[in-house]
Jmol script that loads the backbone (N, CA, C; Angstrom):
load data "model"
ATOM      1  N   MET A   1     101.469  99.224  46.077  1.00  0.00           N
ATOM      2  CA  MET A   1     101.886  97.367  45.694  1.00  0.00           C
ATOM      3  C   MET A   1     102.890  96.987  47.053  1.00  0.00           C
ATOM      4  N   LYS A   2     102.581  96.551  47.952  1.00  0.00           N
ATOM      5  CA  LYS A   2     104.013  95.828  49.008  1.00  0.00           C
ATOM      6  C   LYS A   2     104.888  95.368  48.183  1.00  0.00           C
ATOM      7  N   LYS A   3     106.135  95.437  48.521  1.00  0.00           N
ATOM      8  CA  LYS A   3     107.314  94.357  48.264  1.00  0.00           C
ATOM      9  C   LYS A   3     106.716  92.794  48.186  1.00  0.00           C
ATOM     10  N   ILE A   4     107.394  91.885  47.058  1.00  0.00           N
ATOM     11  CA  ILE A   4     106.897  90.843  47.759  1.00  0.00           C
ATOM     12  C   ILE A   4     108.498  89.943  46.767  1.00  0.00           C
ATOM     13  N   ASN A   5     108.426  89.000  48.310  1.00  0.00           N
ATOM     14  CA  ASN A   5     110.125  88.409  47.717  1.00  0.00           C
ATOM     15  C   ASN A   5     109.708  87.205  46.284  1.00  0.00           C
ATOM     16  N   VAL A   6     110.768  87.519  45.747  1.00  0.00           N
ATOM     17  CA  VAL A   6     111.280  86.909  44.755  1.00  0.00           C
ATOM     18  C   VAL A   6     110.880  85.460  44.467  1.00  0.00           C
ATOM     19  N   SER A   7     111.056  84.806  46.016  1.00  0.00           N
ATOM     20  CA  SER A   7     111.209  83.356  46.122  1.00  0.00           C
ATOM     21  C   SER A   7     109.631  83.340  46.702  1.00  0.00           C
ATOM     22  N   ASN A   8     109.427  84.050  46.316  1.00  0.00           N
ATOM     23  CA  ASN A   8     107.680  83.646  47.405  1.00  0.00           C
ATOM     24  C   ASN A   8     106.522  83.902  45.939  1.00  0.00           C
ATOM     25  N   GLU A   9     106.895  81.931  45.288  1.00  0.00           N
ATOM     26  CA  GLU A   9     105.726  81.656  44.215  1.00  0.00           C
ATOM     27  C   GLU A   9     104.015  81.521  44.211  1.00  0.00           C
ATOM     28  N   ALA A  10     104.308  81.560  45.378  1.00  0.00           N
ATOM     29  CA  ALA A  10     102.569  81.700  45.324  1.00  0.00           C
ATOM     30  C   ALA A  10     101.774  83.286  45.195  1.00  0.00           C
ATOM     31  N   LYS A  11     102.560  83.709  46.002  1.00  0.00           N
ATOM     32  CA  LYS A  11     102.049  85.272  45.841  1.00  0.00           C
ATOM     33  C   LYS A  11     102.269  85.937  44.649  1.00  0.00           C
ATOM     34  N   LEU A  12     103.612  85.681  43.959  1.00  0.00           N
ATOM     35  CA  LEU A  12     103.907  86.540  42.494  1.00  0.00           C
ATOM     36  C   LEU A  12     102.814  85.512  41.438  1.00  0.00           C
ATOM     37  N   ASN A  13     102.769  84.341  41.776  1.00  0.00           N
ATOM     38  CA  ASN A  13     101.419  84.115  40.427  1.00  0.00           C
ATOM     39  C   ASN A  13     100.454  83.979  40.903  1.00  0.00           C
ATOM     40  N   GLY A  14      99.585  84.376  42.132  1.00  0.00           N
ATOM     41  CA  GLY A  14      98.642  85.338  42.428  1.00  0.00           C
ATOM     42  C   GLY A  14      98.085  86.687  41.635  1.00  0.00           C
ATOM     43  N   LEU A  15      99.278  87.268  42.141  1.00  0.00           N
ATOM     44  CA  LEU A  15      99.667  88.768  41.476  1.00  0.00           C
ATOM     45  C   LEU A  15      99.710  88.947  39.937  1.00  0.00           C
ATOM     46  N   ILE A  16     100.621  87.992  39.252  1.00  0.00           N
ATOM     47  CA  ILE A  16     101.128  88.200  37.840  1.00  0.00           C
ATOM     48  C   ILE A  16      99.228  87.442  37.211  1.00  0.00           C
ATOM     49  N   LYS A  17      98.036  86.895  38.001  1.00  0.00           N
ATOM     50  CA  LYS A  17      97.546  86.278  37.082  1.00  0.00           C
ATOM     51  C   LYS A  17      96.548  87.480  37.566  1.00  0.00           C
ATOM     52  N   SER A  18      96.338  88.151  38.169  1.00  0.00           N
ATOM     53  CA  SER A  18      95.744  89.632  38.581  1.00  0.00           C
ATOM     54  C   SER A  18      95.475  90.437  37.393  1.00  0.00           C
ATOM     55  N   GLU A  19      97.195  90.512  36.835  1.00  0.00           N
ATOM     56  CA  GLU A  19      97.893  91.597  36.192  1.00  0.00           C
ATOM     57  C   GLU A  19      97.134  91.257  34.539  1.00  0.00           C
ATOM     58  N   GLN A  20      97.280  89.920  34.447  1.00  0.00           N
ATOM     59  CA  GLN A  20      96.899  89.912  33.120  1.00  0.00           C
ATOM     60  C   GLN A  20      96.223  89.254  32.937  1.00  0.00           C
ATOM     61  N   ILE A  21      94.790  89.152  33.302  1.00  0.00           N
ATOM     62  CA  ILE A  21      93.729  89.110  33.005  1.00  0.00           C
ATOM     63  C   ILE A  21      93.184  88.928  31.820  1.00  0.00           C
ATOM     64  N   ARG A  22      92.449  88.335  31.212  1.00  0.00           N
ATOM     65  CA  ARG A  22      92.131  88.602  29.604  1.00  0.00           C
ATOM     66  C   ARG A  22      93.189  88.960  28.858  1.00  0.00           C
ATOM     67  N   CYS A  23      94.345  88.598  29.146  1.00  0.00           N
ATOM     68  CA  CYS A  23      95.730  88.870  28.349  1.00  0.00           C
ATOM     69  C   CYS A  23      96.425  87.686  27.690  1.00  0.00           C
ATOM     70  N   THR A  24      96.542  87.825  26.527  1.00  0.00           N
ATOM     71  CA  THR A  24      96.681  87.048  25.625  1.00  0.00           C
ATOM     72  C   THR A  24      98.076  86.634  24.990  1.00  0.00           C
ATOM     73  N   ALA A  25      98.775  88.292  25.077  1.00  0.00           N
ATOM     74  CA  ALA A  25      99.808  88.324  24.423  1.00  0.00           C
ATOM     75  C   ALA A  25     100.855  88.961  25.164  1.00  0.00           C
ATOM     76  N   ARG A  26     102.290  89.050  24.761  1.00  0.00           N
ATOM     77  CA  ARG A  26     103.412  89.471  25.678  1.00  0.00           C
ATOM     78  C   ARG A  26     103.027  90.027  26.936  1.00  0.00           C
ATOM     79  N   ILE A  27     102.805  88.099  27.614  1.00  0.00           N
ATOM     80  CA  ILE A  27     102.667  88.245  29.371  1.00  0.00           C
ATOM     81  C   ILE A  27     103.913  86.946  29.645  1.00  0.00           C
ATOM     82  N   ILE A  28     103.831  87.106  31.185  1.00  0.00           N
ATOM     83  CA  ILE A  28     104.821  86.533  31.481  1.00  0.00           C
ATOM     84  C   ILE A  28     104.809  85.208  32.873  1.00  0.00           C
ATOM     85  N   ASP A  29     105.452  84.819  33.126  1.00  0.00           N
ATOM     86  CA  ASP A  29     105.182  83.798  34.177  1.00  0.00           C
ATOM     87  C   ASP A  29     106.363  83.896  35.348  1.00  0.00           C
ATOM     88  N   TYR A  30     105.722  83.189  36.012  1.00  0.00           N
ATOM     89  CA  TYR A  30     106.703  82.924  37.576  1.00  0.00           C
ATOM     90  C   TYR A  30     108.538  82.503  37.005  1.00  0.00           C
ATOM     91  N   SER A  31     108.353  81.686  36.018  1.00  0.00           N
ATOM     92  CA  SER A  31     109.713  81.287  35.732  1.00  0.00           C
ATOM     93  C   SER A  31     110.692  82.516  35.129  1.00  0.00           C
ATOM     94  N   ASP A  32     109.992  83.727  34.269  1.00  0.00           N
ATOM     95  CA  ASP A  32     110.708  84.572  33.858  1.00  0.00           C
ATOM     96  C   ASP A  32     110.728  85.629  34.971  1.00  0.00           C
ATOM     97  N   ILE A  33     110.174  85.372  35.880  1.00  0.00           N
ATOM     98  CA  ILE A  33     111.152  86.414  36.883  1.00  0.00           C
ATOM     99  C   ILE A  33     112.180  86.009  37.574  1.00  0.00           C
ATOM    100  N   VAL A  34     112.184  84.425  37.603  1.00  0.00           N
ATOM    101  CA  VAL A  34     113.404  84.116  38.284  1.00  0.00           C
ATOM    102  C   VAL A  34     114.555  83.825  37.409  1.00  0.00           C
ATOM    103  N   ALA A  35     114.130  83.778  35.843  1.00  0.00           N
ATOM    104  CA  ALA A  35     115.163  83.742  35.222  1.00  0.00           C
ATOM    105  C   ALA A  35     116.228  85.286  34.939  1.00  0.00           C
ATOM    106  N   THR A  36     114.937  86.080  35.059  1.00  0.00           N
ATOM    107  CA  THR A  36     115.656  87.241  34.907  1.00  0.00           C
ATOM    108  C   THR A  36     116.529  87.818  36.353  1.00  0.00           C
ATOM    109  N   VAL A  37     115.907  87.548  37.099  1.00  0.00           N
ATOM    110  CA  VAL A  37     116.926  87.737  38.430  1.00  0.00           C
ATOM    111  C   VAL A  37     118.286  87.148  38.344  1.00  0.00           C
ATOM    112  N   THR A  38     117.992  85.709  38.003  1.00  0.00           N
ATOM    113  CA  THR A  38     119.237  85.050  38.216  1.00  0.00           C
ATOM    114  C   THR A  38     120.148  85.548  36.899  1.00  0.00           C
ATOM    115  N   GLU A  39     119.658  86.144  35.502  1.00  0.00           N
ATOM    116  CA  GLU A  39     120.490  87.407  34.426  1.00  0.00           C
ATOM    117  C   GLU A  39     120.881  88.033  35.316  1.00  0.00           C
ATOM    118  N   ILE A  40     120.153  89.010  36.301  1.00  0.00           N
ATOM    119  CA  ILE A  40     120.452  89.812  36.722  1.00  0.00           C
ATOM    120  C   ILE A  40     121.398  90.064  37.689  1.00  0.00           C
ATOM    121  N   GLU A  41     121.503  88.751  38.297  1.00  0.00           N
ATOM    122  CA  GLU A  41     122.750  88.690  39.442  1.00  0.00           C
ATOM    123  C   GLU A  41     123.861  88.088  38.880  1.00  0.00           C
ATOM    124  N   LYS A  42     124.077  87.273  37.471  1.00  0.00           N
ATOM    125  CA  LYS A  42     124.984  87.400  36.757  1.00  0.00           C
ATOM    126  C   LYS A  42     125.813  88.328  36.169  1.00  0.00           C
ATOM    127  N   LYS A  43     125.435  89.358  35.954  1.00  0.00           N
ATOM    128  CA  LYS A  43     125.462  90.965  35.387  1.00  0.00           C
ATOM    129  C   LYS A  43     126.174  91.833  36.426  1.00  0.00           C
ATOM    130  N   LEU A  44     125.768  91.667  37.579  1.00  0.00           N
ATOM    131  CA  LEU A  44     125.848  92.572  38.358  1.00  0.00           C
ATOM    132  C   LEU A  44     127.126  92.063  39.361  1.00  0.00           C
ATOM    133  N   GLU A  45     127.529  90.585  39.154  1.00  0.00           N
ATOM    134  CA  GLU A  45     128.523  90.141  39.734  1.00  0.00           C
ATOM    135  C   GLU A  45     130.241  90.921  39.509  1.00  0.00           C
ATOM    136  N   SER A  46     130.226  91.370  38.037  1.00  0.00           N
ATOM    137  CA  SER A  46     131.156  91.784  37.481  1.00  0.00           C
ATOM    138  C   SER A  46     131.123  93.303  37.680  1.00  0.00           C
ATOM    139  N   LEU A  47     130.051  94.160  37.825  1.00  0.00           N
ATOM    140  CA  LEU A  47     130.551  95.359  38.294  1.00  0.00           C
ATOM    141  C   LEU A  47     130.258  95.705  39.532  1.00  0.00           C
ATOM    142  N   LEU A  48     129.749  94.894  40.423  1.00  0.00           N
ATOM    143  CA  LEU A  48     129.827  95.442  41.914  1.00  0.00           C
ATOM    144  C   LEU A  48     130.288  94.030  43.011  1.00  0.00           C
ATOM    145  N   PRO A  49     130.496  94.341  44.147  1.00  0.00           N
ATOM    146  CA  PRO A  49     130.666  93.178  45.134  1.00  0.00           C
ATOM    147  C   PRO A  49     129.293  93.246  45.657  1.00  0.00           C
ATOM    148  N   LYS A  50     128.952  92.277  45.953  1.00  0.00           N
ATOM    149  CA  LYS A  50     127.623  91.912  46.256  1.00  0.00           C
ATOM    150  C   LYS A  50     126.712  92.505  47.551  1.00  0.00           C
ATOM    151  N   THR A  51     127.811  93.170  48.690  1.00  0.00           N
ATOM    152  CA  THR A  51     127.258  93.926  49.369  1.00  0.00           C
ATOM    153  C   THR A  51     127.157  95.227  49.143  1.00  0.00           C
ATOM    154  N   ALA A  52     126.733  95.651  47.679  1.00  0.00           N
ATOM    155  CA  ALA A  52     126.715  97.127  46.971  1.00  0.00           C
ATOM    156  C   ALA A  52     125.326  97.002  46.147  1.00  0.00           C
ATOM    157  N   TRP A  53     125.011  95.633  46.005  1.00  0.00           N
ATOM    158  CA  TRP A  53     123.489  95.766  45.272  1.00  0.00           C
ATOM    159  C   TRP A  53     122.347  96.051  45.897  1.00  0.00           C
ATOM    160  N   ILE A  54     122.608  96.404  47.120  1.00  0.00           N
ATOM    161  CA  ILE A  54     121.562  96.689  47.931  1.00  0.00           C
ATOM    162  C   ILE A  54     120.765  98.303  47.979  1.00  0.00           C
ATOM    163  N   GLY A  55     119.547  98.126  47.156  1.00  0.00           N
ATOM    164  CA  GLY A  55     118.747  99.586  46.473  1.00  0.00           C
ATOM    165  C   GLY A  55     118.852  99.136  45.164  1.00  0.00           C
ATOM    166  N   VAL A  56     119.313  98.412  44.187  1.00  0.00           N
ATOM    167  CA  VAL A  56     119.600  97.955  43.003  1.00  0.00           C
ATOM    168  C   VAL A  56     118.377  98.475  42.662  1.00  0.00           C
ATOM    169  N   LYS A  57     117.459  98.823  41.489  1.00  0.00           N
ATOM    170  CA  LYS A  57     116.091  98.492  41.107  1.00  0.00           C
ATOM    171  C   LYS A  57     116.438  98.406  39.235  1.00  0.00           C
ATOM    172  N   ILE A  58     115.655  97.375  38.905  1.00  0.00           N
ATOM    173  CA  ILE A  58     116.129  97.347  37.541  1.00  0.00           C
ATOM    174  C   ILE A  58     114.339  97.190  36.903  1.00  0.00           C
ATOM    175  N   TYR A  59     114.231  98.098  35.934  1.00  0.00           N
ATOM    176  CA  TYR A  59     112.628  97.985  35.314  1.00  0.00           C
ATOM    177  C   TYR A  59     112.995  96.861  34.147  1.00  0.00           C
ATOM    178  N   VAL A  60     112.075  96.170  34.468  1.00  0.00           N
ATOM    179  CA  VAL A  60     112.237  94.868  33.510  1.00  0.00           C
ATOM    180  C   VAL A  60     110.954  94.754  32.142  1.00  0.00           C
ATOM    181  N   ASP A  61     111.123  94.355  31.339  1.00  0.00           N
ATOM    182  CA  ASP A  61     109.977  94.478  30.296  1.00  0.00           C
ATOM    183  C   ASP A  61     110.779  93.823  29.242  1.00  0.00           C
ATOM    184  N   LEU A  62     110.573  92.068  29.271  1.00  0.00           N
ATOM    185  CA  LEU A  62     110.864  91.491  28.306  1.00  0.00           C
ATOM    186  C   LEU A  62     110.267  91.051  27.649  1.00  0.00           C
ATOM    187  N   HIS A  63     109.349  91.879  26.688  1.00  0.00           N
ATOM    188  CA  HIS A  63     108.764  91.739  25.403  1.00  0.00           C
ATOM    189  C   HIS A  63     109.117  93.277  25.053  1.00  0.00           C
ATOM    190  N   ALA A  64     110.371  93.657  25.175  1.00  0.00           N
ATOM    191  CA  ALA A  64     110.292  94.980  24.434  1.00  0.00           C
ATOM    192  C   ALA A  64     110.678  94.831  23.142  1.00  0.00           C
ATOM    193  N   GLN A  65     110.253  95.269  22.130  1.00  0.00           N
ATOM    194  CA  GLN A  65     110.310  95.085  20.911  1.00  0.00           C
ATOM    195  C   GLN A  65     109.956  96.887  20.057  1.00  0.00           C
ATOM    196  N   SER A  66     110.339  96.655  18.729  1.00  0.00           N
ATOM    197  CA  SER A  66     109.792  97.283  17.826  1.00  0.00           C
ATOM    198  C   SER A  66     108.866  96.975  17.070  1.00  0.00           C
ATOM    199  N   PHE A  67     107.716  98.023  16.634  1.00  0.00           N
ATOM    200  CA  PHE A  67     106.126  97.498  16.004  1.00  0.00           C
ATOM    201  C   PHE A  67     106.551  98.539  14.741  1.00  0.00           C
ATOM    202  N   PRO A  68     106.002  98.061  13.634  1.00  0.00           N
ATOM    203  CA  PRO A  68     105.980  98.602  12.342  1.00  0.00           C
ATOM    204  C   PRO A  68     105.012 100.104  12.531  1.00  0.00           C
ATOM    205  N   GLY A  69     104.831 100.933  11.888  1.00  0.00           N
ATOM    206  CA  GLY A  69     104.257 102.051  11.702  1.00  0.00           C
ATOM    207  C   GLY A  69     102.985 101.515  11.816  1.00  0.00           C
ATOM    208  N   ALA A  70     102.639 100.778  10.835  1.00  0.00           N
ATOM    209  CA  ALA A  70     101.126 100.328  10.067  1.00  0.00           C
ATOM    210  C   ALA A  70     100.547  99.545  11.441  1.00  0.00           C
ATOM    211  N   TYR A  71     101.486  99.411  12.913  1.00  0.00           N
ATOM    212  CA  TYR A  71     100.640  98.349  13.603  1.00  0.00           C
ATOM    213  C   TYR A  71      99.537  99.606  14.252  1.00  0.00           C
ATOM    214  N   LYS A  72      98.182  99.081  13.711  1.00  0.00           N
ATOM    215  CA  LYS A  72      97.044 100.314  14.246  1.00  0.00           C
ATOM    216  C   LYS A  72      96.541 100.414  15.825  1.00  0.00           C
ATOM    217  N   TYR A  73      97.413  99.139  16.556  1.00  0.00           N
ATOM    218  CA  TYR A  73      96.695  99.346  18.187  1.00  0.00           C
ATOM    219  C   TYR A  73      98.761  99.629  19.290  1.00  0.00           C
ATOM    220  N   SER A  74      97.851 100.386  20.448  1.00  0.00           N
ATOM    221  CA  SER A  74      99.063 100.315  21.055  1.00  0.00           C
ATOM    222  C   SER A  74      98.679  99.483  21.867  1.00  0.00           C
ATOM    223  N   PRO A  75     100.231  98.359  21.661  1.00  0.00           N
ATOM    224  CA  PRO A  75     100.948  97.661  22.545  1.00  0.00           C
ATOM    225  C   PRO A  75     102.153  97.252  24.017  1.00  0.00           C
ATOM    226  N   GLU A  76     100.907  96.808  24.373  1.00  0.00           N
ATOM    227  CA  GLU A  76     101.310  96.377  26.246  1.00  0.00           C
ATOM    228  C   GLU A  76     101.952  95.313  26.310  1.00  0.00           C
ATOM    229  N   SER A  77     102.498  95.125  27.410  1.00  0.00           N
ATOM    230  CA  SER A  77     103.494  94.037  27.666  1.00  0.00           C
ATOM    231  C   SER A  77     103.092  93.932  29.717  1.00  0.00           C
ATOM    232  N   THR A  78     103.539  93.011  29.934  1.00  0.00           N
ATOM    233  CA  THR A  78     103.380  92.926  31.456  1.00  0.00           C
ATOM    234  C   THR A  78     105.133  92.960  31.944  1.00  0.00           C
ATOM    235  N   GLN A  79     105.418  94.065  32.679  1.00  0.00           N
ATOM    236  CA  GLN A  79     106.472  94.962  33.140  1.00  0.00           C
ATOM    237  C   GLN A  79     106.370  94.805  34.352  1.00  0.00           C
ATOM    238  N   PHE A  80     107.689  94.596  34.877  1.00  0.00           N
ATOM    239  CA  PHE A  80     108.014  94.886  36.690  1.00  0.00           C
ATOM    240  C   PHE A  80     108.934  95.370  36.869  1.00  0.00           C
ATOM    241  N   ILE A  81     109.388  95.618  37.819  1.00  0.00           N
ATOM    242  CA  ILE A  81     110.555  96.437  38.859  1.00  0.00           C
ATOM    243  C   ILE A  81     110.904  95.130  39.590  1.00  0.00           C
ATOM    244  N   VAL A  82     112.175  95.589  39.672  1.00  0.00           N
ATOM    245  CA  VAL A  82     112.616  94.183  40.635  1.00  0.00           C
ATOM    246  C   VAL A  82     114.141  95.084  41.417  1.00  0.00           C
ATOM    247  N   ALA A  83     113.794  95.498  42.842  1.00  0.00           N
ATOM    248  CA  ALA A  83     115.161  95.822  43.397  1.00  0.00           C
ATOM    249  C   ALA A  83     115.369  95.065  44.445  1.00  0.00           C
ATOM    250  N   ARG A  84     116.713  94.957  45.187  1.00  0.00           N
ATOM    251  CA  ARG A  84     117.548  94.298  45.846  1.00  0.00           C
ATOM    252  C   ARG A  84     117.546  94.532  47.005  1.00  0.00           C
ATOM    253  N   GLY A  85     116.935  93.804  48.077  1.00  0.00           N
ATOM    254  CA  GLY A  85     117.173  94.098  49.559  1.00  0.00           C
ATOM    255  C   GLY A  85     118.264  93.793  50.315  1.00  0.00           C
ATOM    256  N   SER A  86     118.201  93.555  51.204  1.00  0.00           N
ATOM    257  CA  SER A  86     119.496  93.329  51.979  1.00  0.00           C
ATOM    258  C   SER A  86     119.964  92.031  51.677  1.00  0.00           C
ATOM    259  N   SER A  87     118.772  90.560  51.678  1.00  0.00           N
ATOM    260  CA  SER A  87     119.746  89.475  51.164  1.00  0.00           C
ATOM    261  C   SER A  87     119.060  88.912  50.190  1.00  0.00           C
ATOM    262  N   ASP A  88     117.608  89.790  49.444  1.00  0.00           N
ATOM    263  CA  ASP A  88     116.457  88.614  48.742  1.00  0.00           C
ATOM    264  C   ASP A  88     116.387  89.748  47.426  1.00  0.00           C
ATOM    265  N   TRP A  89     115.712  89.275  46.436  1.00  0.00           N
ATOM    266  CA  TRP A  89     115.457  90.366  45.417  1.00  0.00           C
ATOM    267  C   TRP A  89     113.832  90.142  45.694  1.00  0.00           C
ATOM    268  N   PHE A  90     113.150  91.296  45.265  1.00  0.00           N
ATOM    269  CA  PHE A  90     111.518  91.923  45.877  1.00  0.00           C
ATOM    270  C   PHE A  90     111.370  92.449  44.096  1.00  0.00           C
ATOM    271  N   ILE A  91     110.259  92.211  44.234  1.00  0.00           N
ATOM    272  CA  ILE A  91     109.388  92.323  43.117  1.00  0.00           C
ATOM    273  C   ILE A  91     108.816  93.893  43.773  1.00  0.00           C
ATOM    274  N   ILE A  92     108.704  94.975  43.120  1.00  0.00           N
ATOM    275  CA  ILE A  92     108.276  96.171  44.118  1.00  0.00           C
ATOM    276  C   ILE A  92     106.773  96.688  43.266  1.00  0.00           C
ATOM    277  N   GLY A  93     106.671  95.905  41.823  1.00  0.00           N
ATOM    278  CA  GLY A  93     105.936  97.052  40.968  1.00  0.00           C
ATOM    279  C   GLY A  93     105.414  95.811  39.836  1.00  0.00           C
ATOM    280  N   LEU A  94     104.805  95.455  39.253  1.00  0.00           N
ATOM    281  CA  LEU A  94     104.304  94.658  38.324  1.00  0.00           C
ATOM    282  C   LEU A  94     102.984  94.985  37.688  1.00  0.00           C
ATOM    283  N   GLY A  95     103.051  95.503  36.331  1.00  0.00           N
ATOM    284  CA  GLY A  95     101.526  95.765  35.675  1.00  0.00           C
ATOM    285  C   GLY A  95     101.558  95.822  34.050  1.00  0.00           C
ATOM    286  N   ARG A  96     101.319  96.282  33.329  1.00  0.00           N
ATOM    287  CA  ARG A  96     100.663  96.193  32.368  1.00  0.00           C
ATOM    288  C   ARG A  96     100.992  97.148  31.419  1.00  0.00           C
ATOM    289  N   ALA A  97     101.656  97.833  30.671  1.00  0.00           N
ATOM    290  CA  ALA A  97     101.939  99.199  30.155  1.00  0.00           C
ATOM    291  C   ALA A  97     102.765  98.997  28.496  1.00  0.00           C
ATOM    292  N   TYR A  98     102.703 100.325  28.178  1.00  0.00           N
ATOM    293  CA  TYR A  98     102.882 100.227  26.641  1.00  0.00           C
ATOM    294  C   TYR A  98     104.133  99.444  26.660  1.00  0.00           C
ATOM    295  N   THR A  99     104.603  98.712  25.793  1.00  0.00           N
ATOM    296  CA  THR A  99     106.078  97.931  25.239  1.00  0.00           C
ATOM    297  C   THR A  99     106.609  98.963  24.971  1.00  0.00           C
ATOM    298  N   CYS A 100     108.021  98.806  25.308  1.00  0.00           N
ATOM    299  CA  CYS A 100     109.184  99.890  25.476  1.00  0.00           C
ATOM    300  C   CYS A 100     110.271  99.355  23.991  1.00  0.00           C
ATOM    301  N   THR A 101     111.084 100.136  23.590  1.00  0.00           N
ATOM    302  CA  THR A 101     111.593 100.047  22.524  1.00  0.00           C
ATOM    303  C   THR A 101     112.483  98.528  22.565  1.00  0.00           C
ATOM    304  N   PRO A 102     113.362  97.814  22.260  1.00  0.00           N
ATOM    305  CA  PRO A 102     114.412  96.954  22.879  1.00  0.00           C
ATOM    306  C   PRO A 102     115.474  96.978  23.663  1.00  0.00           C
ATOM    307  N   THR A 103     116.123  98.272  23.138  1.00  0.00           N
ATOM    308  CA  THR A 103     117.261  99.096  24.224  1.00  0.00           C
ATOM    309  C   THR A 103     116.583  99.337  25.954  1.00  0.00           C
ATOM    310  N   ASN A 104     115.390  99.094  25.595  1.00  0.00           N
ATOM    311  CA  ASN A 104     114.819  99.501  27.219  1.00  0.00           C
ATOM    312  C   ASN A 104     114.327  97.782  27.860  1.00  0.00           C
ATOM    313  N   ARG A 105     115.067  96.714  27.317  1.00  0.00           N
ATOM    314  CA  ARG A 105     114.604  95.786  27.831  1.00  0.00           C
ATOM    315  C   ARG A 105     114.837  95.718  29.303  1.00  0.00           C
ATOM    316  N   MET A 106     115.571  95.875  30.031  1.00  0.00           N
ATOM    317  CA  MET A 106     115.915  95.928  30.945  1.00  0.00           C
ATOM    318  C   MET A 106     116.750  97.366  31.687  1.00  0.00           C
ATOM    319  N   ARG A 107     116.006  98.019  32.340  1.00  0.00           N
ATOM    320  CA  ARG A 107     116.404  99.437  32.628  1.00  0.00           C
ATOM    321  C   ARG A 107     117.358  99.548  34.353  1.00  0.00           C
ATOM    322  N   VAL A 108     118.264  99.532  34.224  1.00  0.00           N
ATOM    323  CA  VAL A 108     118.888  99.597  36.014  1.00  0.00           C
ATOM    324  C   VAL A 108     119.386 100.891  36.315  1.00  0.00           C
ATOM    325  N   VAL A 109     119.066 101.001  37.586  1.00  0.00           N
ATOM    326  CA  VAL A 109     118.784 102.015  38.553  1.00  0.00           C
ATOM    327  C   VAL A 109     119.914 102.055  39.410  1.00  0.00           C
ATOM    328  N   PHE A 110     121.008 102.703  39.591  1.00  0.00           N
ATOM    329  CA  PHE A 110     122.361 102.600  40.360  1.00  0.00           C
ATOM    330  C   PHE A 110     122.436 103.978  41.807  1.00  0.00           C
ATOM    331  N   THR A 111     122.231 103.645  42.731  1.00  0.00           N
ATOM    332  CA  THR A 111     122.145 105.059  43.613  1.00  0.00           C
ATOM    333  C   THR A 111     123.881 105.802  43.114  1.00  0.00           C
ATOM    334  N   ASP A 112     124.004 106.651  43.664  1.00  0.00           N
ATOM    335  CA  ASP A 112     125.494 107.506  43.357  1.00  0.00           C
ATOM    336  C   ASP A 112     126.486 106.691  44.413  1.00  0.00           C
ATOM    337  N   ILE A 113     126.415 106.170  45.504  1.00  0.00           N
ATOM    338  CA  ILE A 113     127.488 105.383  46.115  1.00  0.00           C
ATOM    339  C   ILE A 113     127.740 104.367  45.191  1.00  0.00           C
ATOM    340  N   GLN A 114     126.781 103.496  44.711  1.00  0.00           N
ATOM    341  CA  GLN A 114     126.537 102.110  43.758  1.00  0.00           C
ATOM    342  C   GLN A 114     128.078 102.619  42.804  1.00  0.00           C
ATOM    343  N   LYS A 115     127.450 103.885  41.940  1.00  0.00           N
ATOM    344  CA  LYS A 115     128.057 104.146  40.724  1.00  0.00           C
ATOM    345  C   LYS A 115     129.897 104.521  41.327  1.00  0.00           C
ATOM    346  N   GLU A 116     129.935 104.404  42.662  1.00  0.00           N
ATOM    347  CA  GLU A 116     131.727 105.160  42.844  1.00  0.00           C
ATOM    348  C   GLU A 116     131.847 103.954  43.098  1.00  0.00           C
ATOM    349  N   LYS A 117     131.022 102.754  44.197  1.00  0.00           N
ATOM    350  CA  LYS A 117     131.731 101.250  44.447  1.00  0.00           C
ATOM    351  C   LYS A 117     131.833 100.761  43.025  1.00  0.00           C
ATOM    352  N   MET A 118     131.218 100.918  41.935  1.00  0.00           N
ATOM    353  CA  MET A 118     131.315 100.439  40.690  1.00  0.00           C
ATOM    354  C   MET A 118     132.719 100.312  40.017  1.00  0.00           C
ATOM    355  N   ILE A 119     132.736 101.974  40.009  1.00  0.00           N
ATOM    356  CA  ILE A 119     134.134 102.379  39.729  1.00  0.00           C
ATOM    357  C   ILE A 119     135.316 101.771  40.599  1.00  0.00           C
ATOM    358  N   GLU A 120     135.291 101.769  41.663  1.00  0.00           N
ATOM    359  CA  GLU A 120     136.152 100.954  42.316  1.00  0.00           C
ATOM    360  C   GLU A 120     136.722  99.357  42.190  1.00  0.00           C
ATOM    361  N   PHE A 121     135.340  98.912  41.652  1.00  0.00           N
ATOM    362  CA  PHE A 121     135.411  97.513  41.926  1.00  0.00           C
ATOM    363  C   PHE A 121     136.121  97.119  40.708  1.00  0.00           C
ATOM    364  N   ILE A 122     135.590  97.820  39.624  1.00  0.00           N
ATOM    365  CA  ILE A 122     136.413  97.334  38.524  1.00  0.00           C
ATOM    366  C   ILE A 122     137.287  97.975  37.733  1.00  0.00           C
ATOM    367  N   THR A 123     138.157  99.486  38.291  1.00  0.00           N
ATOM    368  CA  THR A 123     139.635  99.355  38.079  1.00  0.00           C
ATOM    369  C   THR A 123     140.540  98.104  39.500  1.00  0.00           C
ATOM    370  N   LYS A 124     139.860  97.734  40.310  1.00  0.00           N
ATOM    371  CA  LYS A 124     140.698  97.228  41.749  1.00  0.00           C
ATOM    372  C   LYS A 124     140.611  95.346  40.526  1.00  0.00           C
ATOM    373  N   ASN A 125     139.568  95.130  40.123  1.00  0.00           N
ATOM    374  CA  ASN A 125     139.870  93.569  39.698  1.00  0.00           C
ATOM    375  C   ASN A 125     139.516  93.665  38.098  1.00  0.00           C
ATOM    376  N   PHE A 126     140.585  95.165  37.487  1.00  0.00           N
ATOM    377  CA  PHE A 126     140.957  95.191  35.624  1.00  0.00           C
ATOM    378  C   PHE A 126     142.127  94.782  36.099  1.00  0.00           C
TER     379      PHE A 126
END
end "model"
wireframe off; spacefill off
backbone 0.3
color backbone group
């Protein structure tokens, strides 16, 4: 999949529609992606300087939840991967997959350099 800028509503709506065809449960729409990116930005502002955000990847499952053992199906939800470019956020993956546990609603992947900068940023601003 080619990366799609989060601000490109038309392309993202088309992609979402094609991935969620015939789906009725645990689905997302464009506004969910925008709200998630806004939430991610607020959290990152307290951890890293904005110049160090480039390359951050976040795996998002908005419908992550626990299901009782008696649930006889394998629950799926629409999930996506957001990555930070030099100035914008991009969707680099979107599709249906098995629903994660609640602790995996958003899984962030930092590079080693970003981890070092995070420690510097937090100690400097503590």
